[in-house]
Backbone bond lengths (Angstrom), bond angles and torsions (degrees), N, CA, C in turn:
res aa  C-N    CA-C-N  psi(-1)  N-CA   C-N-CA  omega(-1)  CA-C   N-CA-C  phi
1 M - - - 1.468 - - 1.527 108.75 -
2 G 1.298 117.18 103.77 1.450 121.17 176.97 1.511 109.63 -120.89
3 L 1.321 117.64 130.56 1.461 121.32 -176.14 1.523 109.91 -90.47
4 D 1.307 115.68 84.96 1.462 122.39 -178.77 1.530 108.55 -90.24
5 R 1.332 116.57 118.43 1.461 120.97 -177.06 1.526 112.68 -62.79
6 R 1.337 117.45 -18.02 1.466 119.81 -178.57 1.523 112.06 -80.01
7 R 1.321 117.54 -16.19 1.463 120.24 -179.33 1.524 110.36 -79.34
8 P 1.335 118.64 147.15 1.468 121.15 -176.73 1.526 113.49 -62.20
9 E 1.354 117.63 -27.20 1.460 120.01 -179.76 1.519 112.38 -60.99
10 Y 1.338 115.54 -26.18 1.467 117.98 -176.64 1.520 111.62 -68.48
11 R 1.328 117.67 -21.90 1.464 120.38 179.36 1.522 110.49 -60.76
12 A 1.339 117.06 -41.51 1.460 120.12 178.41 1.529 110.91 -63.68
13 V 1.327 116.48 -38.24 1.471 120.29 177.37 1.521 110.15 -63.82
14 E 1.322 117.10 -42.12 1.466 120.47 179.26 1.524 111.45 -63.60
15 V 1.335 117.20 -38.54 1.468 120.77 177.97 1.525 109.81 -63.16
16 L 1.326 117.45 -43.43 1.461 121.35 -179.10 1.528 111.78 -62.91
17 L 1.323 116.66 -41.26 1.465 120.65 -173.36 1.522 113.32 -96.70
18 A 1.329 117.92 7.83 1.468 120.97 -178.96 1.527 110.25 -57.89
19 G 1.333 115.41 129.68 1.454 120.36 177.55 1.512 114.85 86.53
20 E 1.338 117.50 -5.75 1.455 119.52 179.13 1.522 110.60 -78.50
21 A 1.317 115.03 167.54 1.461 119.87 176.82 1.523 109.15 -54.97
22 E 1.334 115.37 139.34 1.461 118.69 -172.01 1.520 113.37 -58.94
23 G 1.333 118.17 -33.53 1.452 120.04 -178.46 1.512 112.40 -61.13
24 L 1.337 116.42 -34.69 1.458 120.34 -178.71 1.517 111.46 -64.38
25 Q 1.332 116.71 -32.43 1.456 120.66 -177.67 1.525 112.81 -75.99
26 F 1.328 116.92 -12.79 1.458 119.12 -175.40 1.529 112.64 -124.31
27 T 1.340 117.06 21.49 1.458 120.27 176.38 1.520 112.05 -103.48
28 L 1.340 117.71 -7.64 1.459 119.93 -172.87 1.527 112.50 -63.23
29 N 1.335 117.73 -45.17 1.464 119.45 178.29 1.523 111.19 -63.94
30 H 1.323 116.03 -37.55 1.461 120.63 179.20 1.536 109.82 -62.47
31 V 1.346 116.29 -43.77 1.461 120.57 178.69 1.530 110.49 -63.85
32 A 1.339 116.58 -44.44 1.463 120.29 179.74 1.529 111.13 -62.39
33 D 1.331 117.08 -41.60 1.468 120.54 178.74 1.525 110.87 -62.74
34 Q 1.342 116.36 -43.22 1.460 120.67 179.98 1.527 111.03 -62.70
35 A 1.349 116.03 -41.89 1.464 120.08 179.07 1.529 110.91 -66.79
36 R 1.326 116.65 -36.34 1.464 120.63 -179.43 1.529 110.72 -65.19
37 V 1.341 115.98 -40.43 1.467 119.74 178.45 1.522 109.72 -64.54
38 E 1.334 117.26 -45.24 1.466 120.64 -178.77 1.524 111.37 -66.44
39 G 1.336 116.64 -32.81 1.462 120.10 -179.26 1.512 113.78 -86.89
40 G 1.329 117.96 10.34 1.465 120.79 178.39 1.508 113.43 67.80
41 G 1.343 116.39 36.72 1.455 120.91 178.20 1.512 113.77 100.38
42 V 1.333 117.02 -6.24 1.468 122.02 179.63 1.523 108.72 -122.96
43 V 1.333 116.51 132.76 1.461 120.35 178.51 1.514 108.80 -85.04
44 T 1.335 116.80 103.32 1.459 121.62 177.82 1.530 109.56 -96.26
45 D 1.335 115.68 161.35 1.462 119.80 178.85 1.527 111.16 -61.41
46 I 1.338 116.23 -39.63 1.471 120.02 -178.86 1.525 110.33 -64.37
47 A 1.349 116.08 -45.63 1.464 119.77 179.86 1.519 111.12 -65.15
48 L 1.340 116.46 -38.17 1.454 120.24 179.35 1.520 110.67 -66.16
49 D 1.337 116.83 -41.09 1.463 120.50 177.00 1.525 110.90 -58.18
50 R 1.316 115.94 -45.79 1.466 119.80 -179.09 1.530 111.26 -63.71
51 A 1.339 115.87 -40.49 1.466 119.49 179.89 1.517 111.13 -65.67
52 V 1.336 116.82 -40.16 1.465 120.11 179.34 1.520 110.21 -67.58
53 E 1.342 117.16 -41.74 1.454 120.65 -179.48 1.529 112.22 -64.11
54 S 1.331 116.72 -25.18 1.470 119.83 -179.54 1.526 112.64 -76.95
55 L 1.341 117.32 -10.17 1.462 120.36 179.73 1.526 110.42 -66.10
56 R 1.318 115.68 142.32 1.463 120.29 175.87 1.528 108.31 -89.68
57 C 1.327 116.80 84.61 1.454 120.83 -178.45 1.524 108.97 -158.90
58 P 1.342 118.35 162.69 1.463 121.20 178.66 1.524 112.06 -64.43
59 D 1.352 115.92 161.78 1.466 120.83 -179.19 1.526 111.40 -58.74
60 R 1.329 117.15 -37.97 1.465 120.00 179.85 1.526 110.77 -59.47
61 E 1.323 117.80 -41.97 1.460 120.59 -179.07 1.532 111.01 -70.12
62 R 1.329 116.46 -35.02 1.473 118.67 175.01 1.528 110.20 -62.17
63 A 1.341 115.42 -39.69 1.461 119.23 178.32 1.521 110.72 -61.28
64 L 1.335 117.00 -41.61 1.463 120.35 178.99 1.522 111.34 -63.80
65 V 1.328 116.99 -38.35 1.466 120.37 179.11 1.529 109.75 -64.65
66 R 1.351 116.90 -44.17 1.464 119.31 179.14 1.532 111.19 -62.57
67 L 1.333 116.54 -41.00 1.458 119.83 178.57 1.525 111.41 -65.74
68 A 1.334 116.38 -32.54 1.462 119.98 177.23 1.528 110.21 -63.14
69 F 1.336 116.66 -40.44 1.459 118.99 178.25 1.531 111.63 -68.07
70 F 1.332 117.44 -33.82 1.466 119.78 174.54 1.528 110.06 -61.60
71 L 1.336 117.25 -45.03 1.465 120.93 -178.43 1.522 111.98 -66.78
72 W 1.331 115.50 -25.09 1.462 118.61 -174.32 1.522 111.57 -64.80
73 D 1.337 117.48 -50.47 1.469 117.49 -179.03 1.524 113.39 -142.33
74 G 1.331 117.58 4.06 1.452 120.23 176.24 1.514 114.92 77.63
75 S 1.325 117.85 -2.64 1.462 119.74 -176.70 1.526 111.83 -83.63
76 Y 1.323 117.77 -21.34 1.462 121.69 -178.34 1.526 107.92 -93.54
77 P 1.332 119.35 125.48 1.468 120.89 -171.94 1.529 113.03 -72.63
78 V 1.329 115.43 153.68 1.459 121.97 172.78 1.521 108.17 -88.44
79 D 1.324 115.83 127.68 1.463 121.22 177.80 1.524 108.24 -99.43
80 A 1.332 116.81 129.30 1.463 120.67 -179.63 1.530 111.22 -58.00
81 Q 1.331 117.24 -31.93 1.464 120.33 179.28 1.523 111.39 -65.33
82 D 1.328 116.48 -32.94 1.464 119.46 176.62 1.526 110.39 -64.42
83 L 1.328 116.57 -42.05 1.466 119.90 179.71 1.524 111.11 -63.53
84 E 1.337 117.03 -33.70 1.460 120.61 179.69 1.530 111.88 -69.00
85 L 1.316 116.55 -23.47 1.468 120.34 179.96 1.524 112.72 -78.73
86 L 1.342 116.97 -13.55 1.459 120.87 -176.54 1.519 110.87 -81.43
87 N 1.335 116.30 149.42 1.459 119.91 171.55 1.532 109.02 -88.89
88 R 1.325 115.86 -179.37 1.467 119.40 -175.20 1.532 111.60 -60.56
89 A 1.323 117.13 -43.99 1.472 120.12 -179.61 1.525 110.84 -63.81
90 D 1.350 116.90 -38.06 1.466 120.55 177.43 1.524 110.73 -60.85
91 R 1.346 116.16 -44.53 1.468 119.96 -177.60 1.527 110.96 -65.27
92 E 1.329 116.36 -38.23 1.467 119.47 178.57 1.527 110.01 -64.40
93 R 1.326 116.63 -40.19 1.464 119.52 178.09 1.529 110.75 -67.55
94 F 1.344 116.11 -37.32 1.465 118.72 179.57 1.524 110.63 -64.39
95 L 1.330 117.92 -42.02 1.463 120.55 177.97 1.531 110.41 -63.13
96 A 1.336 116.26 -42.17 1.465 119.68 178.46 1.526 110.85 -64.37
97 A 1.338 116.18 -40.63 1.467 120.36 179.34 1.521 110.94 -66.74
98 L 1.343 116.54 -40.01 1.461 120.18 179.20 1.531 110.70 -64.63
99 A 1.353 116.03 -41.75 1.465 119.30 177.25 1.524 110.48 -62.22
100 N 1.327 116.07 -40.73 1.466 120.47 177.65 1.524 110.38 -62.29
101 H 1.324 115.90 -42.38 1.460 121.57 -179.22 1.525 111.31 -62.67
102 L 1.340 117.17 -37.73 1.458 122.23 -177.42 1.522 113.07 -90.02
103 G 1.334 116.97 -4.66 1.458 120.12 -178.52 1.509 113.50 74.39
104 L 1.355 117.25 27.91 1.456 121.76 -178.52 1.522 110.63 -101.37
105 P 1.332 118.80 151.93 1.468 120.40 177.02 1.513 110.57 -70.51
106 W 1.306 115.92 147.19 1.461 120.91 -179.43 1.525 109.05 -149.78
107 V 1.327 115.55 126.78 1.462 120.73 176.28 1.520 107.07 -99.24
108 A 1.303 116.16 106.04 1.465 120.50 -176.78 1.521 110.22 -74.01
109 P 1.342 117.74 144.17 1.463 119.90 176.47 1.520 110.58 -67.18
110 K 1.314 115.81 155.45 1.456 120.15 178.58 1.518 109.22 -63.98
111 P 1.314 118.22 122.46 1.465 119.55 -176.07 1.523 111.96 -69.24
112 Q 1.325 115.39 142.77 1.455 121.20 174.96 1.523 109.02 -87.63
113 A 1.326 114.73 152.40 1.464 118.85 178.71 1.524 109.07 -63.61
114 P 1.323 118.36 125.47 1.463 119.95 -178.93 1.527 111.65 -67.25
115 E 1.329 115.50 159.27 1.466 120.56 -176.45 1.525 111.63 -61.21
116 W 1.349 116.31 -36.74 1.459 118.37 -178.84 1.524 111.02 -60.31
117 R 1.344 116.70 -33.75 1.460 119.68 -178.21 1.523 110.87 -67.78
118 K 1.330 116.72 -44.54 1.462 120.72 179.18 1.524 110.43 -59.52
119 E 1.331 116.31 -46.17 1.461 120.20 179.97 1.526 110.82 -62.38
120 S 1.339 117.00 -42.11 1.463 120.28 -178.87 1.523 111.43 -67.73
121 E 1.339 117.11 -38.94 1.469 120.11 177.99 1.522 110.74 -63.11
122 E 1.334 116.57 -42.17 1.468 120.07 178.50 1.522 110.61 -64.30
123 F 1.337 116.28 -39.39 1.461 119.40 -179.91 1.524 110.85 -66.89
124 L 1.336 116.90 -40.97 1.460 120.02 178.48 1.520 111.27 -62.43
125 A 1.341 116.66 -38.23 1.470 119.92 178.47 1.519 110.59 -64.08
126 R 1.336 116.78 -43.11 1.477 119.76 177.72 1.519 110.51 -65.57
127 Q 1.325 115.94 -35.99 1.456 119.19 -179.07 1.532 111.02 -65.62
128 R 1.330 116.27 -41.66 1.465 119.45 177.72 1.525 110.79 -58.35
129 D 1.325 116.58 -40.68 1.467 120.12 178.25 1.526 111.11 -63.66
130 S 1.339 115.89 -41.06 1.468 118.61 -178.30 1.518 111.72 -68.95
131 F 1.336 117.36 -24.15 1.459 120.95 -178.30 1.535 112.19 -77.23
132 K 1.335 117.14 -11.33 1.467 119.25 -177.43 1.523 112.56 -62.99
133 D 1.327 116.78 -27.54 1.461 121.09 -176.91 1.522 113.04 -94.49
134 L 1.321 117.41 7.88 1.459 120.30 179.76 1.527 111.24 -72.01
135 P 1.334 117.16 153.74 1.469 119.60 172.80 1.522 110.26 -57.69
136 E 1.309 116.39 152.68 1.461 121.69 -174.38 1.522 112.67 -56.97
137 H 1.359 116.33 -38.65 1.462 118.75 -174.68 1.530 112.54 -71.04
138 L 1.339 118.73 -11.47 1.459 121.47 179.04 1.524 113.08 -101.61
139 K 1.316 117.57 -8.56 1.466 119.47 -173.52 1.533 112.11 -67.00
140 D 1.331 117.28 -36.49 1.460 119.14 177.48 1.529 111.03 -64.58
141 V 1.348 115.56 -39.85 1.466 119.94 178.42 1.525 109.59 -64.84
142 A 1.338 116.67 -43.53 1.460 120.89 179.95 1.520 110.92 -60.90
143 E 1.319 116.75 -40.83 1.459 120.33 178.76 1.524 110.69 -64.75
144 G 1.335 116.24 -37.62 1.459 119.83 176.95 1.521 111.99 -64.72
145 L 1.339 116.80 -37.16 1.460 120.48 179.21 1.523 111.51 -67.66
146 T 1.329 117.12 -46.00 1.462 119.21 179.99 1.532 110.77 -67.84
147 A 1.327 116.97 -34.84 1.468 119.85 177.31 1.527 110.64 -66.18
148 T 1.335 116.64 -36.03 1.461 120.07 176.87 1.524 110.47 -64.47
149 G 1.343 116.16 -44.79 1.465 120.07 176.75 1.517 111.61 -60.46
150 A 1.316 116.80 -41.79 1.467 120.51 178.88 1.528 111.08 -64.17
151 A 1.332 117.19 -36.53 1.472 120.70 179.16 1.521 110.68 -65.06
152 I 1.325 117.24 -38.37 1.463 120.74 178.15 1.527 109.66 -62.14
153 L 1.334 116.14 -43.76 1.464 120.12 179.66 1.526 111.60 -66.51
154 Q 1.317 116.29 -45.17 1.457 120.94 -174.55 1.524 112.05 -66.26
155 Q 1.319 117.13 -39.08 1.455 120.30 -175.62 1.521 112.87 -86.58
156 G 1.343 116.37 -3.92 1.450 119.32 175.78 1.509 113.60 60.52
157 F 1.311 117.62 45.74 1.451 120.84 -179.21 1.532 110.78 -59.81
158 D 1.306 115.60 161.70 1.456 122.69 -176.73 1.529 111.74 -68.94
159 P 1.345 117.18 171.07 1.465 119.98 -177.39 1.522 114.21 -56.13
160 A 1.343 116.63 -35.46 1.464 118.53 179.89 1.517 111.15 -60.80
161 T 1.329 117.38 -42.93 1.463 120.43 179.49 1.518 110.93 -68.09
162 R 1.324 117.08 -39.06 1.461 120.24 -176.79 1.516 112.04 -65.20
163 R 1.323 117.72 -22.30 1.467 119.14 177.58 1.521 111.52 -62.87
164 L 1.327 116.88 -19.69 1.459 120.15 177.45 1.527 111.60 -86.76
165 L 1.337 117.01 6.78 1.457 121.12 178.38 1.526 109.76 -121.82
166 T 1.318 116.81 28.42 1.466 120.49 179.44 1.518 110.46 -72.68
167 G 1.331 115.37 157.39 1.463 119.94 177.75 1.509 112.49 -58.20
168 E 1.340 116.84 -37.00 1.464 121.04 179.64 1.523 110.69 -61.52
169 M 1.321 115.65 -43.41 1.466 120.68 -179.39 1.523 110.75 -66.46
170 M 1.337 116.69 -47.07 1.449 119.84 -177.12 1.526 111.29 -68.82
171 A 1.341 116.55 -33.33 1.460 119.66 176.90 1.530 110.51 -64.96
172 T 1.329 116.47 -38.06 1.466 119.91 177.82 1.522 110.36 -63.37
173 L 1.320 116.75 -39.89 1.463 120.66 179.31 1.528 111.41 -64.67
174 S 1.333 117.76 -37.29 1.459 119.50 -173.09 1.523 113.02 -94.00
175 E 1.343 117.36 -41.33 1.451 119.90 -172.17 1.524 113.37 -88.24
176 A 1.329 116.51 -32.45 1.461 119.23 -176.29 1.522 112.25 -86.67
177 G 1.321 116.83 0.52 1.455 119.65 179.51 1.510 111.30 91.89
178 I 1.304 116.10 124.21 1.466 120.51 -179.71 1.528 109.38 -69.17
179 D 1.307 115.49 129.66 1.465 120.83 177.57 1.531 108.09 -113.61
180 P 1.351 117.28 98.48 1.463 119.86 -176.58 1.520 113.86 -91.25
181 K 1.364 116.99 10.75 1.461 119.36 179.67 1.532 109.93 -71.22
182 R 1.312 115.59 144.83 1.457 119.68 179.84 1.520 110.27 -67.06
183 P 1.355 118.53 123.75 1.468 120.02 177.40 1.515 110.45 -74.51
184 T 1.324 116.20 157.18 1.456 118.90 173.43 1.528 108.73 -67.36
185 N 1.333 115.64 161.46 1.461 119.05 177.38 1.531 110.85 -57.56
186 R 1.360 116.15 -37.75 1.465 119.87 -179.67 1.526 110.69 -67.78
187 A 1.339 116.80 -40.00 1.459 119.50 179.77 1.524 111.17 -63.97
188 E 1.332 117.06 -40.40 1.462 119.37 177.29 1.523 110.54 -68.29
189 A 1.353 116.78 -37.97 1.463 119.96 177.02 1.527 110.48 -63.06
190 N 1.344 117.12 -38.89 1.464 120.76 177.10 1.524 110.61 -58.28
191 A 1.336 115.85 -49.59 1.464 120.42 -177.28 1.525 110.90 -63.04
192 M 1.326 116.06 -42.85 1.466 120.13 -179.23 1.523 110.36 -65.24
193 T 1.329 117.74 -41.44 1.459 121.46 179.55 1.524 110.66 -64.46
194 A 1.336 116.38 -43.33 1.466 120.20 179.28 1.523 110.96 -60.96
195 Y 1.333 116.14 -40.15 1.459 119.77 -179.84 1.522 111.93 -70.27
196 C 1.324 116.47 -44.45 1.461 120.20 -172.94 1.524 113.20 -73.80
197 F 1.332 117.94 -28.33 1.463 119.73 -175.73 1.524 113.64 -114.09
198 G 1.325 118.33 -9.72 1.454 120.25 -178.67 1.515 112.89 -77.24
199 S 1.323 116.90 145.64 1.473 124.18 174.17 1.524 112.43 54.70
200 G 1.306 116.47 36.57 1.460 119.96 179.28 1.516 110.97 -126.90
201 L 1.320 115.73 -146.46 1.456 121.18 -177.67 1.520 111.68 -62.10
202 L 1.337 118.27 -35.05 1.459 121.06 179.67 1.519 110.89 -58.83
203 E 1.355 116.84 -41.83 1.453 120.57 179.20 1.532 110.75 -65.68
204 D 1.334 117.15 -39.26 1.464 120.54 177.84 1.530 111.06 -61.54
205 L 1.324 116.01 -43.82 1.462 119.89 179.88 1.524 110.90 -65.78
206 R 1.343 116.32 -37.71 1.463 119.48 -179.91 1.522 111.03 -64.92
207 V 1.341 116.27 -44.18 1.465 121.15 -179.15 1.528 110.11 -61.51
208 K 1.332 116.81 -38.90 1.464 120.77 -179.69 1.525 112.27 -78.21
209 G 1.341 117.61 -7.05 1.450 120.83 178.90 1.507 113.91 67.85
210 R 1.335 116.89 30.06 1.464 120.51 -176.81 1.517 111.39 -91.70
211 A 1.331 115.41 138.51 1.460 119.60 173.00 1.528 108.48 -74.72
212 L 1.321 116.03 150.80 1.464 120.08 -178.06 1.522 110.65 -88.53
213 G 1.324 115.92 114.29 1.453 121.59 172.51 1.517 109.72 -97.50
214 A 1.334 116.48 -175.54 1.465 120.28 -178.10 1.526 110.95 -60.35
215 R 1.341 117.62 -39.61 1.455 120.69 -178.68 1.531 110.75 -65.20
216 E 1.346 116.06 -43.43 1.463 119.44 179.98 1.517 111.84 -66.02
217 V 1.332 116.76 -37.65 1.468 119.78 178.82 1.530 110.35 -63.81
218 R 1.331 117.25 -42.93 1.463 119.82 177.65 1.529 110.96 -62.57
219 S 1.336 116.41 -42.90 1.467 120.20 178.60 1.521 110.66 -63.69
220 L 1.336 116.21 -38.20 1.464 120.71 179.82 1.524 110.86 -63.59
221 M 1.316 117.03 -43.32 1.461 120.68 179.56 1.532 110.87 -67.11
222 A 1.333 116.51 -41.04 1.462 119.82 177.95 1.516 111.10 -64.21
223 N 1.336 116.46 -34.51 1.458 121.34 179.45 1.521 111.26 -69.87
224 A 1.348 116.71 -35.16 1.464 120.89 -176.26 1.522 113.16 -83.43
225 A 1.338 117.73 -27.44 1.458 120.76 -173.95 1.536 113.70 -56.48
226 P 1.343 119.79 -43.63 1.474 118.63 178.65 1.527 112.97 -62.22
227 R 1.336 116.43 -30.11 1.465 118.26 178.34 1.532 111.01 -73.37
228 V 1.337 116.54 -33.56 1.468 119.03 173.80 1.529 109.31 -59.81
229 A 1.339 116.12 -46.48 1.464 120.37 178.87 1.523 110.93 -61.32
230 A 1.335 116.62 -39.66 1.464 120.42 179.18 1.526 110.90 -63.47
231 W 1.313 115.82 -44.23 1.468 121.32 179.12 1.529 110.26 -58.26
232 L 1.325 116.22 -43.02 1.463 120.53 -178.97 1.533 111.51 -69.14
233 R 1.352 116.78 -33.92 1.464 119.12 177.65 1.523 111.50 -65.11
234 V 1.320 116.23 -43.00 1.469 119.43 179.40 1.525 109.97 -68.54
235 R 1.326 116.99 -37.01 1.466 119.95 176.79 1.532 110.43 -59.22
236 E 1.340 115.70 -44.43 1.460 119.51 179.76 1.532 111.13 -62.63
237 A 1.344 116.40 -41.95 1.464 119.78 179.56 1.519 111.50 -65.04
238 A 1.326 117.30 -40.99 1.465 120.77 -178.91 1.524 111.75 -70.38
239 M 1.336 116.80 -39.10 1.461 120.07 -176.75 1.521 112.95 -65.77
240 R 1.351 117.45 -18.75 1.465 118.98 174.85 1.522 111.36 -62.99
241 H 1.314 116.21 -21.21 1.467 120.72 -178.75 1.525 111.41 -106.24
242 G 1.316 116.48 13.53 1.454 120.82 177.05 1.509 112.02 105.82
243 P 1.334 117.04 151.50 1.467 120.51 -175.87 1.517 113.57 -61.63
244 Q 1.337 118.26 -28.05 1.466 118.99 -177.10 1.519 112.41 -65.74
245 A 1.334 117.35 -31.71 1.463 119.50 177.20 1.536 110.10 -63.59
246 W 1.335 116.46 -42.29 1.457 119.58 178.75 1.521 111.28 -69.16
247 W 1.333 116.72 -41.51 1.464 119.25 179.16 1.524 110.78 -59.08
248 A 1.335 116.63 -41.53 1.466 120.49 179.06 1.526 110.44 -62.56
249 W 1.331 115.47 -38.82 1.465 120.50 179.25 1.536 110.10 -62.98
250 V 1.315 116.28 -47.97 1.471 121.51 -179.59 1.524 110.41 -62.29
251 N 1.338 116.64 -45.19 1.459 119.78 -178.73 1.525 111.81 -62.90
252 A 1.333 116.45 -36.98 1.464 119.70 178.58 1.524 110.55 -65.90
253 Y 1.333 117.17 -42.89 1.465 119.42 -180.00 1.525 110.76 -66.50
254 G 1.332 115.72 -39.64 1.452 119.15 177.21 1.512 112.20 -63.37
255 K 1.331 116.88 -38.17 1.464 121.00 178.73 1.523 111.03 -63.68
256 L 1.338 115.42 -36.09 1.462 120.34 -179.70 1.530 112.39 -72.81
257 H 1.325 117.58 -42.06 1.463 119.97 -164.93 1.525 115.66 -123.44
258 C 1.322 119.13 -5.22 1.474 119.19 -173.74 1.522 112.96 -123.56
259 Q 1.330 117.25 25.80 1.467 119.82 177.61 1.516 109.86 -61.20
260 G 1.313 116.48 130.37 1.454 120.82 177.73 1.520 114.38 87.99
261 W 1.335 117.08 -5.53 1.455 119.00 177.04 1.528 109.72 -77.46
262 A 1.327 116.33 154.55 1.467 120.14 176.07 1.519 109.32 -63.22
263 K 1.337 116.42 141.67 1.465 120.99 -178.21 1.526 112.14 -102.02
264 R 1.302 118.56 -9.04 1.471 121.33 -177.45 1.529 110.28 -134.69
């Protein structure tokens, strides 16, 4: 059982996990690999159960992971208790994913605006108000930053991109003072590295005290790649409003996560 994103079965998995935390979408291969090792080269249901249970996540997310394996090849059973753990939006996605898996037509309900979007829109509105008192030479940069945030919301970017629109990040941009100076290449690399590898699979492996083998390194790179793409998407959105908007974004992220790192 290998979860190859190029295979058509993965589309059903993507439908099921759409909108979930990005880590959940990139742990499936890691879980399958762990189960394969425990099963002596064969992914058994018992080994898969143990691997899923070892995940550091809520019961609802474990249920989604188990359902993803069911959609993958049909060999992993659906447990009624897993379905009971899902909320209404989860069940609608599961029905859509199942229809996709079976090749059946499905008319998905109109999606409701997720809670993160409402919170981010409210934060952007407050941020615009706080920018009114900025010095004149920073107002164009501030407008570029809020426009970048609005573009992320409007285009419905994936969870990886939305992590760059957290309240903590936006508060750093507004309250700590906008820094539109161009960062050094090393400073930008620091920020990008912190974003792409922080709070992901690397942290899980560190907590478990596991040495990195070839399989873990491949999983680590696969886990980080979507965040690299997310970083580049936000860079493109910010650069439409001039390089200073992007520089301010990078400097804010570096201030949050790269204190004490080498700058050159």
